[in-house]
Structure formats: structure tokens, C-alpha cells
N, C-alpha and C positions, 0 to 999 in steps of 0.2 A: 504494499500498500504506500510506504514512503517513497519508494522508487518511482511509482507512477506519478505521485503528487510532486516529487522534484522534476521530474520529466515535463509535467505540464507548466510548472513555473519557469523553467528554463527555456520551454517553447514560448510562453507568453512574453518573456523578457526579451529572446531574439527577434520575435516578430515585431515587438515595439520598436527595437534597434532599426530592423530594416524599413520600417513604413515611417518612423518619425525623422527621417533625414529631411532636410530643407530642400524643396524642389530646386533646380538649378534653370535660369533664364539666361539664353545667350542672345544678344541682340546684334544685329548685322546691318550696318548703315550702308544702304544703296543710292545716297544722293537723295536730294529732295523730290521724290516722284511716288507715284501709286504704284504698288506691286499688283500686277493683275493676273498672273499664274505662277504655280510653283510645281515641280515634279522632281523625281529622284531617278539617276540612271542606274544602270546595271553594275556600276561600280561604286555605288552609295555616295555619289556626288549630288548635290542639289542644285537644281537650276531655278532662276527665278527670272520673270519678265515683267517690263513695266509699261505703263500707257504711252510712254514716249518711243516705244520701239527698241530698247535696250534690253540685252539678255546677259544675265549674269551666272557665272559657273562657281559654285562654292566646292573648292577641291581642298579638303583638309581645312586649313586656315587661310588659304589662299583664295581671295576674289578675283576672278578674271571677268573682265567685263567686254561685252561685243557690242559695237554701236555702228551707225553709218560711216566711220571712218576705219573700221576693220575691214581688211582685205575680203572681197566678195560678199561682203555684207552691205545690203541697201537700207535705205530709208524705208521701213515696212508700216509706219503709222503705229497704231496701237496694237498692242500683242493681246489676244483674248484668251489663249489657251496654249499650252505646251505639254507634251507628253515624250515617252521614249519607246521605241519598238524592242523586239527582243535581239535585235542586232546591235542594240545601244546607239541608234540613230536618234537625234533630237528631231521632232515635228513640231512645227509652230502654226499658229492660226492667226493670221494677221489681218488688220484692216484694209490695208491697201497695197500689200504684196501678194495676196493669195495664201496659199499654204507652202511653207518652207520646209525643207529638210536639210539637216546639217550632220553630217558624219564624222565631225571632229576636225575634218580638215575643208571639206567643199560644202557650198551652199548651192542648193538646187531649188529652184522656184518653180512652182506650179500655178499656172494662171487660171484662177477659176472661172473667168469668163470665156474660156476655151474648154474648160472641162465640163462645165455647167452652164450653157448659152443663155438659159433663163434667169442668169444670176443678175442682180442690179448694179454689182459692182465686183471688181476683182478683191473680194473679202472672203476670208473663212473665219467663223464664229467659234468653232470649236473643233477638236481633233481628240480622236481616241484610238487605241490599237486593241484589236481582240486577241485570243487565244492562238489564233492561225498567222498572227502578224499581219493582218488586214487592217488598213488605215481606213478610218471612217470620219468623213468631214461635215460639219454643219455649212451649209451655204447661206447666201444671203439671198433669199427669196427662190432660191432653185431646187429646195429639197435636200435630200440627204446623199453623199457621195461617198462611193466606196472604191478603194484603190486596192487591189491584190499585188501590186508590183509589177503589173504588166499592163492591166487594163482599167479603165476607170467605168463604173456603173453609176447611172444617177437613178435615185428613186424619187418620184414627185407624183403631182396628181394625175399624171397621164398613164403611169404603169403600178400604182399602187393605191391604196385607199386614203391616202393623206390628202386632206382637205387644202384647198390653195392658202387658207389662214395658218396653216401649220408647216408651210415650206419654208420659213426661216427658222434655222434650226441653231439655239443658243447653247443648248447643252445634251451630252450624250454619254450614256451610262451603259455599261454591259454588266448584267447580274450574273449571279452564280448559277444560274439555269442556260446561260448562253443568249438570253433575250437581249435586244438592244433597245434601249429606252432613250428616248428624245424629248426634249422640253422646245417648245416652238414660243413665239411673240404673243399671238392673238388667240391661238384656239387650243391650249393646254398642252399635254403630252401625248405621245404615242408608244407603241410598244411593236418590236417588229421580231419576230420568232425565226430567226436565221437559219436554224437546223433544219425545220420541215421542209 
């Protein structure tokens, strides 16, 4: 009985020590700007984007900034979303330069006006990567764009049940069952079961 009692006391004491530590806050100054997107790459580096179109990579304690003066990187306007694919490429949804891919060395630009001709501007509002490394892009009034690495497919009101008011895609999420969820400007959200 005494052994059990001592074990309980030691357990309570250790649990208290582990949970009573003060949380640690680290603050990173990225200039006087609004951070609009954050993601983590496959090497545990953090990436941030701001509304001025700058991108920051936090690698350990080092912050690397990419802006319009960086080689190959142009003025992209606001950045709405960033994500990383399975090959560790960074994908960027921008207001004025469409969709951008950065492989760590090269910047590749995808013109959303050519990909989704119904788009109001060369804008990408959201970008997500699924379990097959397919890139999904929210367009500016042209529906949902899918890129498999070779070809683009557009889902809009001509080939899906998506109503015209849902064709500005602001947010995309792929759930644990493989369903793709999207949120629109005016007519709520939608779900696309890509597996069936």
C-alpha cells in the first residue's frame, strides 16, 4: 500500500513539473506588414507571405526574404496562400501574378487567365496539395483548377453542379476522407468527392 501511495505522489509531482513550465513565445519581426499566409516545408522550415508580395523563409534562426528585387521573383501583388507539395516545392497563390511555384532555385509562373479563361484577372486566391501531389487552385470567378503536373482541369458551372455564385474560390480544405471542401464569396461552401 505504501509503495502504491509513493508512486502516486511521485507521479503527481512529475506531472506538475512537466505541466507547470512557462510557455515560450518567440516573436519574429518581418517588417511593418500584414502576414497573410504560413506553411511548413518538408525540412521543417517555416514560410511566411505578406500582403506586399514578399515571402520569408525561417530556416533555424535565419530569415531569408524574397521580394521583387530577388532574381527570378517578380512583383506579385498580395499573396493569399502558400503551401508545399510532396517534392518540397513551394506553391504561392498571388493576386496579380497568378499561381507561382518555387523549387528552391527557380520561379515558375502559371497565368490563371490562360488556365481558366473565365477568370476575371490573373489571380489565384487559394492553393492546396492533396495526397496524390495534385495541386488545387481557387480562381477569381472561374471555379476550381486542378493541376496533376501535366494537365489542367477546370471545374466550374459548365461541368459541375457549382453555381455561378460559388466560382470565386477563397479557401480549400481536403478532409480525412479525401473530400475536397471549398468556400466561396457569395454562395457558401461546396464538397467534391474526388474518389468516386
